[in-house]
Backbone as ProteinMPNN parsed JSONL, in Angstrom:
{"seq_chain_A": "XXXXXXXXXXXXXXXXXXXXXXXXXXXXXXXXXXXXXXXXXXXXXXXXXXXXXXXXXXXXXXXXXXXXXXXXXXXXXXXXXXXXXXXXXXXXXXXXXXXXXXXXXXXXXXXXXX", "coords_chain_A": {"N_chain_A": [[0.833, -1.178, 0.0], [0.734, 2.09, -0.991], [0.829, 5.545, -0.316], [-1.511, 5.177, 0.984], [-3.134, 3.846, -0.771], [-4.963, 1.048, -1.887], [-3.743, -1.519, -3.622], [-5.157, -3.109, -6.258], [-4.672, -4.346, -8.618], [-1.974, -5.058, -10.79], [-0.825, -4.091, -13.839], [1.015, -5.156, -16.53], [2.445, -4.585, -19.625], [4.151, -5.295, -22.501], [4.812, -3.063, -24.729], [5.004, -0.4, -27.082], [4.595, 3.032, -26.177], [3.569, 4.379, -28.252], [2.012, 2.626, -29.545], [-1.274, 1.82, -30.31], [-2.701, -0.456, -30.034], [-3.135, -2.132, -27.603], [-4.055, -4.581, -25.748], [-4.309, -5.159, -22.923], [-4.2, -2.63, -21.719], [-6.413, -1.388, -22.937], [-8.494, -2.977, -21.959], [-8.289, -2.309, -19.243], [-8.908, 0.435, -19.335], [-11.563, 0.323, -20.107], [-12.825, -0.772, -17.948], [-15.167, -0.073, -15.605], [-14.936, -0.233, -12.886], [-12.452, 0.567, -12.152], [-10.844, 3.096, -10.448], [-8.597, 4.564, -10.116], [-5.575, 5.032, -11.814], [-2.231, 4.403, -11.653], [0.818, 5.47, -12.841], [4.314, 5.252, -13.682], [5.68, 7.106, -15.4], [4.155, 9.461, -17.613], [4.471, 8.743, -20.279], [4.602, 6.011, -20.252], [2.08, 5.207, -20.321], [0.935, 6.443, -22.577], [2.377, 7.91, -25.489], [1.525, 10.154, -26.877], [-1.289, 12.35, -26.701], [-1.964, 12.208, -24.05], [-3.276, 14.062, -22.399], [-5.88, 14.088, -23.468], [-6.697, 11.484, -22.898], [-6.498, 11.541, -20.116], [-8.44, 13.48, -19.457], [-10.761, 12.172, -20.403], [-10.808, 9.928, -18.715], [-11.156, 11.199, -16.251], [-13.734, 12.164, -16.638], [-15.066, 9.748, -16.581], [-14.822, 9.206, -13.944], [-12.401, 8.324, -13.013], [-9.097, 8.602, -11.885], [-5.955, 9.491, -13.197], [-2.783, 9.023, -12.103], [0.425, 10.316, -12.171], [3.529, 9.345, -11.225], [6.264, 10.172, -11.542], [6.675, 13.083, -12.747], [7.682, 15.005, -15.61], [10.473, 17.188, -15.312], [10.619, 19.628, -16.616], [9.137, 21.331, -19.459], [10.853, 21.247, -21.672], [12.462, 18.988, -21.263], [10.485, 17.018, -21.392], [9.594, 17.374, -24.025], [11.935, 16.687, -25.431], [12.141, 13.961, -24.767], [9.827, 13.011, -26.043], [10.516, 13.572, -28.707], [12.777, 11.917, -29.075], [11.528, 9.464, -28.731], [9.831, 9.42, -30.969], [11.698, 9.434, -33.114], [13.046, 7.033, -32.574], [10.936, 5.189, -32.845], [10.148, 5.55, -35.574], [12.532, 4.905, -36.83], [12.775, 2.204, -36.161], [10.524, 1.228, -37.504], [11.191, 1.829, -40.173], [13.47, 0.234, -40.449], [12.294, -2.265, -40.185], [10.709, -2.234, -42.495], [12.705, -2.195, -44.436], [13.898, -4.674, -43.971], [11.75, -6.317, -44.566], [11.421, -5.709, -47.282], [13.832, -6.725, -48.326], [13.47, -9.452, -47.803], [11.259, -9.973, -49.424], [12.372, -9.435, -51.921], [14.273, -11.498, -52.001], [12.583, -13.711, -52.014], [11.234, -13.391, -54.462], [13.427, -13.593, -56.204], [14.126, -16.265, -55.642], [11.845, -17.587, -56.582], [11.988, -16.93, -59.3], [14.39, -18.205, -59.942], [13.606, -20.834, -59.61], [11.908, -21.173, -61.743], [13.598, -21.341, -63.874]], "CA_chain_A": [[0.0, 0.0, 0.0], [1.483, 3.335, -1.071], [-0.056, 6.706, -0.202], [-2.796, 4.723, 1.488], [-3.902, 3.183, -1.82], [-4.997, -0.406, -1.886], [-3.467, -1.963, -4.996], [-6.006, -4.248, -6.613], [-4.185, -5.005, -9.827], [-0.799, -4.51, -11.467], [-0.92, -4.453, -15.255], [2.265, -4.979, -17.277], [2.274, -4.915, -21.038], [5.328, -4.912, -23.283], [4.392, -2.425, -25.974], [5.393, 0.995, -27.183], [3.59, 4.033, -25.85], [2.989, 4.83, -29.519], [1.134, 1.563, -30.037], [-2.641, 1.961, -29.808], [-3.313, -1.79, -29.979], [-2.614, -2.709, -26.371], [-5.263, -5.189, -25.179], [-4.406, -5.039, -21.466], [-4.535, -1.237, -21.416], [-7.785, -1.132, -23.375], [-9.356, -3.641, -20.977], [-8.234, -1.503, -18.023], [-9.625, 1.69, -19.576], [-12.993, 0.036, -20.237], [-13.334, -1.285, -16.676], [-15.775, 1.004, -14.823], [-14.588, -0.39, -11.471], [-11.148, 1.199, -11.936], [-11.022, 4.483, -10.015], [-7.306, 5.247, -10.149], [-4.491, 4.379, -12.542], [-0.965, 5.01, -11.264], [1.901, 5.124, -13.767], [5.599, 5.856, -13.317], [5.811, 8.274, -16.269], [2.973, 9.489, -18.478], [4.731, 8.081, -21.561], [4.392, 4.568, -20.089], [0.671, 5.007, -20.655], [0.807, 6.834, -23.98], [3.353, 8.937, -25.871], [0.809, 11.344, -27.308], [-2.705, 12.342, -26.366], [-2.157, 11.927, -22.623], [-4.29, 14.958, -21.826], [-7.205, 13.611, -23.893], [-6.972, 10.285, -22.119], [-6.685, 11.964, -18.734], [-9.756, 14.138, -19.355], [-11.788, 11.138, -20.576], [-10.87, 9.115, -17.507], [-11.779, 12.045, -15.217], [-15.163, 12.155, -16.959], [-15.576, 8.45, -16.144], [-14.642, 9.074, -12.507], [-11.132, 7.645, -12.761], [-7.965, 9.519, -11.858], [-4.656, 8.982, -13.616], [-1.739, 9.663, -11.306], [1.763, 10.113, -12.698], [4.445, 9.419, -10.088], [7.447, 10.971, -11.903], [6.387, 14.072, -13.788], [8.874, 15.609, -16.211], [10.892, 18.378, -14.561], [10.233, 20.812, -17.388], [8.585, 21.032, -20.785], [11.933, 20.943, -22.61], [12.81, 17.578, -21.046], [9.359, 16.229, -21.897], [9.626, 17.481, -25.483], [13.078, 15.908, -25.913], [11.78, 12.545, -24.643], [8.879, 12.72, -27.127], [11.261, 13.587, -29.964], [13.58, 10.693, -29.117], [10.59, 8.357, -28.927], [9.404, 9.439, -32.372], [12.816, 9.02, -33.966], [13.255, 5.604, -32.326], [9.825, 4.444, -33.434], [10.21, 5.589, -37.032], [13.725, 4.161, -37.23], [12.432, 0.78, -36.059], [9.593, 0.903, -38.594], [11.946, 1.831, -41.436], [14.323, -0.957, -40.449], [11.387, -3.38, -40.458], [10.336, -2.161, -43.91], [13.867, -2.601, -45.228], [14.045, -6.12, -43.808], [10.642, -6.918, -45.306], [11.713, -5.549, -48.707], [14.891, -7.689, -48.669], [12.877, -10.8, -47.803], [10.418, -10.065, -50.617], [13.27, -9.538, -53.075], [14.851, -12.848, -51.971], [11.517, -14.634, -52.39], [11.031, -13.232, -55.908], [14.601, -14.185, -56.848], [14.005, -17.706, -55.505], [10.793, -18.043, -57.49], [12.514, -16.818, -60.669], [15.392, -19.264, -60.111], [12.884, -22.104, -59.719], [11.303, -21.235, -63.082], [14.661, -21.588, -64.875]], "C_chain_A": [[0.885, 1.252, 0.0], [0.497, 4.49, -1.052], [-1.428, 6.309, 0.32], [-3.671, 4.048, 0.442], [-3.872, 1.678, -1.593], [-4.851, -0.854, -3.337], [-4.287, -3.213, -5.272], [-5.432, -5.032, -7.779], [-2.944, -4.291, -10.341], [-0.857, -5.019, -12.904], [0.415, -4.141, -15.916], [2.011, -5.418, -18.708], [3.501, -4.417, -21.79], [4.857, -4.385, -24.63], [4.846, -0.98, -25.941], [4.248, 1.896, -26.758], [2.957, 4.622, -27.094], [1.978, 3.834, -30.06], [-0.265, 1.744, -29.454], [-3.403, 0.628, -29.812], [-2.706, -2.535, -28.792], [-3.79, -3.285, -25.583], [-5.406, -5.043, -23.661], [-4.779, -3.621, -21.054], [-5.979, -0.938, -21.788], [-8.782, -1.761, -22.397], [-9.425, -2.828, -19.686], [-9.046, -0.219, -18.186], [-11.136, 1.49, -19.672], [-13.642, -0.375, -18.917], [-13.848, -0.129, -15.813], [-15.46, 0.903, -13.332], [-13.252, 0.269, -11.136], [-11.371, 2.672, -11.603], [-9.71, 5.274, -10.035], [-6.31, 4.385, -10.923], [-3.223, 5.131, -12.169], [0.103, 4.515, -12.229], [3.172, 5.843, -13.338], [5.826, 7.157, -14.076], [4.611, 8.278, -17.199], [3.214, 8.785, -19.807], [4.676, 6.562, -21.458], [2.946, 4.221, -20.432], [0.438, 5.303, -22.135], [1.822, 7.93, -24.286], [2.663, 10.253, -26.208], [-0.652, 11.219, -26.908], [-2.98, 12.06, -24.897], [-3.264, 12.789, -22.042], [-5.705, 14.558, -22.23], [-7.624, 12.413, -23.046], [-7.267, 10.642, -20.665], [-8.058, 12.61, -18.539], [-10.896, 13.129, -19.487], [-11.942, 10.305, -19.305], [-11.456, 9.905, -16.342], [-13.294, 12.043, -15.394], [-15.814, 10.861, -16.475], [-15.43, 8.236, -14.637], [-13.372, 8.344, -12.115], [-9.999, 8.665, -12.828], [-6.714, 8.806, -12.352], [-3.612, 9.752, -12.831], [-0.38, 9.29, -11.881], [2.745, 10.356, -11.553], [5.631, 10.333, -10.385], [7.113, 11.897, -13.065], [7.701, 14.599, -14.35], [9.184, 16.905, -15.475], [10.495, 19.65, -15.302], [9.742, 20.386, -18.767], [9.661, 20.657, -21.789], [12.339, 19.473, -22.492], [11.73, 16.669, -21.619], [9.352, 16.218, -23.422], [10.771, 16.657, -26.073], [12.782, 14.409, -25.832], [10.811, 12.146, -25.758], [9.59, 12.648, -28.471], [12.085, 12.313, -30.128], [12.693, 9.483, -29.358], [10.127, 8.266, -30.378], [10.505, 8.928, -33.293], [13.063, 7.52, -33.808], [12.177, 4.768, -32.989], [9.91, 4.399, -34.955], [11.433, 4.841, -37.556], [13.44, 2.663, -37.216], [11.49, 0.371, -37.191], [10.302, 0.863, -39.934], [12.825, 0.6, -41.545], [13.482, -2.196, -40.756], [10.954, -3.413, -41.909], [11.479, -2.615, -44.798], [14.042, -4.115, -45.178], [12.972, -6.846, -44.614], [10.901, -6.849, -46.813], [12.781, -6.549, -49.145], [14.341, -9.105, -48.739], [12.025, -11.006, -49.044], [11.28, -10.227, -51.865], [13.899, -10.93, -53.15], [13.822, -13.885, -52.418], [11.284, -14.592, -53.901], [12.198, -13.858, -56.664], [14.53, -15.711, -56.806], [12.957, -18.279, -56.442], [11.262, -18.0, -58.935], [13.548, -17.897, -60.939], [14.725, -20.627, -60.305], [12.283, -22.282, -61.115], [12.335, -21.639, -64.124], [15.031, -23.016, -64.923]], "O_chain_A": [[1.696, 1.437, 0.907], [-0.551, 4.427, -1.695], [-2.403, 7.033, 0.118], [-4.821, 3.711, 0.722], [-2.864, 1.121, -1.158], [-5.722, -0.601, -4.17], [-4.131, -4.237, -4.608], [-5.673, -6.232, -7.913], [-2.875, -3.062, -10.326], [-0.928, -6.223, -13.148], [0.891, -3.006, -15.871], [1.44, -6.478, -18.964], [3.841, -3.237, -21.714], [4.546, -5.149, -25.544], [5.048, -0.412, -24.868], [3.077, 1.568, -26.954], [1.926, 5.29, -27.012], [1.179, 4.166, -30.935], [-0.423, 1.814, -28.235], [-4.618, 0.605, -29.612], [-1.884, -3.438, -28.952], [-4.449, -2.563, -24.835], [-6.512, -4.827, -23.166], [-5.584, -3.429, -20.142], [-6.692, -0.294, -21.019], [-9.791, -1.147, -22.051], [-10.499, -2.677, -19.102], [-9.785, 0.169, -17.282], [-11.902, 2.398, -19.349], [-14.865, -0.332, -18.783], [-13.064, 0.697, -15.346], [-15.692, 1.857, -12.59], [-12.952, 0.503, -9.966], [-12.001, 3.405, -12.366], [-9.718, 6.504, -9.977], [-6.215, 3.175, -10.714], [-3.141, 6.346, -12.344], [0.28, 3.311, -12.417], [3.121, 6.903, -12.714], [6.128, 8.188, -13.475], [4.095, 7.214, -17.544], [2.268, 8.279, -20.411], [4.702, 5.883, -22.485], [2.635, 3.085, -20.788], [-0.178, 4.512, -22.849], [2.096, 8.781, -23.44], [3.154, 11.329, -25.868], [-1.183, 10.115, -26.792], [-4.103, 11.712, -24.532], [-4.098, 12.303, -21.279], [-6.632, 14.674, -21.429], [-8.747, 12.34, -22.549], [-8.19, 10.095, -20.062], [-8.753, 12.316, -17.566], [-11.888, 13.219, -18.764], [-13.057, 10.013, -18.873], [-12.182, 9.34, -15.524], [-14.043, 11.936, -14.423], [-16.957, 10.863, -16.019], [-15.859, 7.21, -14.11], [-13.273, 7.807, -11.012], [-9.96, 9.496, -13.735], [-6.445, 7.666, -11.975], [-3.559, 10.981, -12.886], [-0.067, 8.113, -12.058], [2.784, 11.446, -10.982], [5.969, 11.184, -9.562], [7.258, 11.524, -14.229], [8.712, 14.635, -13.65], [8.278, 17.63, -15.064], [10.084, 20.633, -14.684], [9.911, 19.238, -19.181], [9.418, 19.835, -22.672], [12.536, 18.795, -23.501], [12.035, 15.663, -22.259], [9.13, 15.176, -24.039], [10.596, 16.001, -27.1], [13.141, 13.664, -26.744], [10.949, 11.075, -26.349], [9.303, 11.767, -29.282], [12.089, 11.703, -31.197], [13.064, 8.577, -30.104], [10.041, 7.177, -30.945], [10.259, 8.084, -34.154], [13.265, 6.816, -34.797], [12.471, 3.754, -33.621], [9.762, 3.335, -35.557], [11.371, 4.213, -38.612], [13.814, 1.942, -38.14], [11.64, -0.706, -37.769], [10.052, -0.028, -40.745], [12.916, -0.011, -42.61], [13.915, -3.073, -41.504], [10.84, -4.487, -42.501], [11.273, -3.324, -45.784], [14.299, -4.758, -46.195], [13.243, -7.856, -45.262], [10.634, -7.808, -47.536], [12.661, -7.157, -50.209], [14.701, -9.871, -49.632], [12.053, -12.076, -49.652], [10.979, -11.032, -52.747], [14.044, -11.485, -54.239], [14.163, -14.834, -53.124], [11.153, -15.635, -54.542], [11.993, -14.57, -57.647], [14.83, -16.378, -57.795], [13.161, -19.341, -57.031], [10.979, -18.912, -59.712], [13.591, -18.451, -62.037], [15.212, -21.466, -61.064], [12.163, -23.404, -61.608], [11.982, -22.219, -65.151], [15.902, -23.402, -65.703]]}, "name": "protein", "num_of_chains": 1, "seq": "XXXXXXXXXXXXXXXXXXXXXXXXXXXXXXXXXXXXXXXXXXXXXXXXXXXXXXXXXXXXXXXXXXXXXXXXXXXXXXXXXXXXXXXXXXXXXXXXXXXXXXXXXXXXXXXXXX"}
């Protein structure tokens, strides 16, 4: 128990804060019995749109509490920028790998025809 809270559930999900297909998070957000969500950093919940999510949860009667807030806006902005670059780099690398595999498959099919 921290701050007098009774922890009912700990949810861990290995996914990027940019990923909007996170089944455990979606299940948690839909649960009307949840009255408080505590996260270490807001980007562990979502990279972008945190304020929208926070306002929606307030409307539903649920509070989102961030334990470690960014010290200043510049630090927060730099973290978001690094997250974007990392995400896009990973996606580009995945596209390149996919393109190479496709090219190898086509070459293999052409070799089989000969």
